[in-house]
N, C-alpha and C positions, 0 to 999 in steps of 0.2 A: 664361187658364187654358184648358188643352185640354179638348175636350168630354168626354173619358173621365174626366178628374180632377174636372170639374165634376159629373158624374153620380155619381162615387164619393163626393164629399163631400155631395151631396145625399142619397144613399142612407144613408150613415153617420149624417147628422144625423136622418133619419127613424127609424133603427133604435136609435139610441142610448138612447132610453128604456126599452128592453127589457134594456139591459146589467145593471143590478142583479139582475134575475131570472135571466139567464143566468149571472151570477157565482155567485148563491146555489146554483144547481143544481151548479155546479162545486165549490162547498164541500162539498155533500153527497157527491159522487163522489170527494173527496179530492184534488182538483186545485188547489185554492186555499187559502190560509191563512185560516181564518175570523176570526182576530184582525186580520189586515192586508189583507183583501179590498178594503177601500175605496181602498187605494193604486191599484188597477186602474182606479179612477175619477178619479185624480189627486189624491185627498184624503190628508192625512197628518196625524198629531199631532205630527209633529216640526217644530220650528222651524228655519227657515234660518238658518245662521251668517252673520255679516256678512262682506263682502269678496267677491272673485271666486270663482266656483265652476266647476269643470271637471266635465262630465258624460260618463260612460263607460257604453255600453250594449251588452250581448250578451244573446241571448234565452235561451240555456240553458247547460248545465255547461261544454261545451267552449269555447264562445265567451267566457263570463265569466271562466273561469280563465285563458284566453289573455291577458286584460286585466290580470292581476295584476302581470306586469312593468311595465307602463305606469304602473300605480298606484304601485309602488315608485319609478320614475323621476321621476314628479311630486312625490312626497312628499320625495324626496331633494334634487331640483334646485330646486323651488319650494314650500317648506314652507308659505308663507303662503297658498296656495291650498286651499280646500275641495274635496274630491273626492267626488263622488256616483256610485255605480255602481247601474244598474238592470238587472233581468233579469226573465224571465217564468215561471220554473218554481219549484215548491217545492224540488226538489233542488238547483238552483243557489243558492238563498237558504240552504239549509242549509250548503252548502260554502262560501260566501262568509261566512257568520258565523263560520266557523272560520278562514278564510284572510285576511280583510281586516285591514290594520293598524287600530290603535286610532285613531278620529278619522275614519275614512272611513265614509261613510254608504251604506247600501243601502236601495233602495226597489224595489218591484214596478213594472215599466213600466205606464204606462197603456194601456188598450186605444185603438184608433186611432179614436175618436170625437171630433168637433170640441170638445166641452165638456170631456171628460176631458183631452184634450191641452192645452186652454187652461188648465184648473185646474193641471196639473202645471207647465206652463211659467211661469205667473203666480206660482207659489209659489217655485220653486227658481231661476228667473232665471239659467240658466247663461250663462256667457260662450263656452264652447266645448263642443260635443257631438261625441264620438267613438263612432261606431257600428262594430261589428266584423262582418265576414263578409258577411250578405246582408240587412240591415236596411233595407228600402225602403218604409217606412210613409207613405203620401202625406200624410195629415193632420198627422202628428207632424213630418215634414221641413218641409212648407210653413209651419207654424205657428211652428216654431223659426226658419226664415229670415226670416219676417216680422217678428220680433222681434229681428232683428240678431245671432242666435246664429251664431258661426262653426261650420261643419260638416266633419266628415272621415269618410269611409268607408274603413276600413282592414282589412287582411288579407281584402279582399273576394273573395267566392267566388260564382260564378254558373254553374250548369250550363247545357248546351246546351238542355235542356227548358225551363228557367226564361227563358233568353234568348229562345227562340222564342215564348214566351207573352208576354212584354213586347214583343216585336216586332209584335204585332198592334196595339199602341197607341203608335205611334212618337212622338206628340207628348207624350204623358203621361210616358213613360220619359225622354225628353230633358229635360223640365222638372224631373223629380225629380232626375236626375243632375246637372243644372246647378245645383242648389241646394248641392252639396257644394264645399267650397272646396279639398279635397284628396281624391283617389281613389287608394289604393294596393292594388292586387289582390294576392292571395297567389301567383299563378302566371301563366304567360304565357297559358294558355288562357283564364282569366277576364279577363285584361287585353284579349285579342282581342274577347271577346264584349262586353265593356262598351264598348269603343271602337266597335264597330258599332252599339251602341244610342245612341251619341252622347256617351260620357263622355270627359273629358280625363284620361288616366292620368299620375300624377305619380311613378311608380316602382313597384317590387315590394316587398311586406313580407308575411311569413307569421308571424303572431304565435305561432303554435302551435310555431313552431321556435325561439322565445325563451324565456327563464325559467330559473329556478334549479331544483336538484333539488326534488321533492317533499318536504314536511316529514314529520317523524315524532316520536313520543314515545319519548324515549330510555330512559325507564325501562321501557316495554313492550318495547322492542327488547332490552334486557338480560334481562328475564324469559323471553322467548320464545326468545332464542338460547341461554340456559342449559337451557331445557326441551327444545329439539331436540338439543342435544349435538352429536355429531361427524357426524350423518347429513347427507347433501347435502339441499338444499332447492330444490325446483322450485316457482315460482310461475306459475300459469295466471292472467294478469292480464286484467281486463275481459272476462270471457267471457259468451257469449250463449247462447240456447236451443240445446240438442243438443251444445254443445261440451264442457260439463263432463263428461258421461258418456263421450263419445268419447275425450277426453283420458285420463280415469281407465282406460278399457280398453286404450288404447295403452300406456300407461306400466306395465301389468302385465308387459310384455315386458322391462323393464329388468332387468339381471342383478344389480342391487344394490338394497338397501332404501333408500328415499328418504322424505322428509317432503314431500308434495305439498300445497301451499296454493292453493286456489281462491278467487279474488276475483271474484265476479261483477259485471258492469258495473251490474246493477240488482238491489240487495240484496232487493227485495220478491220476487224469484223464488226465495227461500230454500227455501221449503216444496216448490215443484216439484223443485228440485235434491235436496232430502233424499228425497223420495219416489223418484226415480230411483235414487239410491245405495242406498237400502233395498231396493228391488226387486231390484237385482242383488247384494245380499249384502254390501255394503261396510261396514265399520265407519268412522265418521267422527265429528268434533266440529264443532259450529257455534258460532262466536264469538258471535253475536247471543244465543245461549241461555245464554251464560256458560259454555260448555264450556272445560275447561282442556286446553291442549296439553301433553303430557308424553312420555315416552320410549316410550310405547306407541301414540302417535298418528301414523299414516302418512298420514291424509287430514284436513285442517282446511279447513272452509268459512269464509272470512273475508268474512261477509255483513253488513258495516258500511260506513257512508259515510266518506270521508275518511282512510282508513288505508292506501291504496295505497303511499305512501311508506314506510310502515313495513315492509311485507312485501316490497317490491322490494329493500330492504336486506338482508333475510334470505336473499335468494335466491342460489344458485349459478347457476341458469339460469332465464330467464324465457321462458315461452310466451305470445305475444301473442294474445289472444282477439279476437273479431270478425273473424277472418281466415279461418275454416275453413267458413263457411256453405255455399256450393255444394258443397264436398267431402263434406259430411255430410247432403246433402239439404234444407238449410235456405236460406232467403232470404239474399242478399248483405247483409252490414253495411257492409263497406268498409274495415274495419280501424280500429285506434286507434293513438294516438301513440306510436311506437317510440322517440321520444326520452326518454321518462319513464325506462325502464331504462337507456338509454344514457348519460344524465347521471350515473347512478350507477355506470357502468363495469360494467354487467352484460351478459354475452353473451345474446343473445335469439334466439328461433326463431318465425317467422311462417308462417302458412298463406299461400296463394297469392292471396287474396282482400283487396286492401288499395288499392282505387282512390282512396279519400279521402286516402291517404298514400303515393301511388306515388313521388313525387320523393324524399321523405326516406327511405323504406324501401330505395329502390334506391341511395341514396347510402350508407346504413349498410352494406347488402350489399356494394357495391363496396369499401367500406373495410375489409370483413372483421370487421364487428362484429355482423352479423346474418345468419342463415341462413333461406332460404325452402324449405318443404317443401310437397308437393302436397297431403297429407292427414295426419291424426292418426297413422295407422298408420306414417308414416315418422319420427315423433319419436324413437323409441329409437335409431335408426341415427345421429341427429345429436347426441343428448344423451349417450349413452354414453361417446363419446370425450372429451367435455368433462368428465365425471364422472371418468374415469380419469386424466385429465390436467390437474389444477387449474391448473397454470402456463400451459397453453395456453387454458384458460377465462378466466384473468385477462388474458392478452395480448389475447384477443378483446374482452373488456370494455373494456380500455384503448383499443383501436382504436375502439370504439364512442363512448367518451367523447369522444375527439379529434374524430370526425365530428360528434358533436352540438354541440361548441363552435363548429366551423366554420359549421354550419347556423344558430346563433342570432345571427348578426351583425346581423340586420335591425332589432333594436331601435334601434340608433343611427341608422339611416337614418329610422325613423320619427320619432324625437325631433328630427331636423333638419328634417323636413317639417312638423312640428307648431309648431315655434318661432314662425313669423310668425303663427300663429293665437292664441297665448297672450296673455293681458293683460301689458302691461308690468310689470316688477317693481315693486311698491309702489303700483300703481294703485288696487285696491280699488275699493268702490262708495260 
């Protein structure tokens, strides 16, 4: 064991007795589930089903949702396997409760203390662990490897800053990366950084490019569609601080009456959004407060979780939030997944700040399915022609759909890479 990993293990062992107190504090802050907080210590009230178990882990919403296509593939190809998904945030747990198929288990991931990790692994006894994006927890990885668990790091993403940080501990990061049986970065930049740190790269896979269209409630869609009537619908998806009011102001310049639906990335910001809209004299309805969308509603704040698929289906044009930060004097968010509207054949418009999605955004732009603007003030110039010419808007959406289908082919590559790590059919325990 490298000196750095030895020191880390010793320090976490010394600090682990404080974990229950720290978790209790997080419960009081609303950051942990008070009923399930013991799962963070590796404890659970749930019995482990018999047979082989495949463990998939992502820390937050984007990472865990990107694992859903993998869950579906395992369930379809190997229905005898139990699938366990772990995550680290309340929001991810809420969405997974809605999206995971029946029979798939969700648990909160244990903190990276030696005892919590051991308790978790001794109970669940996974055959294979698939970690997504940037999960490099030393105790968890080492303990899983010591128990003979096969490990894969997929859709791996590592920034230059993170790579430089790990570069200060070359022995530690080489040992961590060597514990993985497969490493599949999501892009060439991450692949190069991981290789410099000592990883063996087994191909490229970006799970956020894979997957089916977001789900929706068909009855709710019918009700909302009837209430909106013939008015064009613009959806501002996954918006962040400052973007809502900037987009509303910009769309005042549209020459036609529209229904603007705002879907904030973080619904807990609803009161802040409502305050800004009220301050500037806008009439609006909030979904979380039971407000009804009708023919007189021009501004609808969809401040609920897990309903983006519903509102994207209602859209004539989608504005991608998280992409206007620097243009409106806010911090960079880095953009959000433009494939979500593209999979539904929706034409979309993005701001110029999308470093987290640069390859796919540029691919959609080159395909003619997405337009990039410098600032919210430019939105009317792009959206007006699409509203004036629905046939052109539909053609743009179809180009987006085809480009999204091309981008999503990586799931097959991942499945091929995981095959040697899966237990033989009928092996069981």
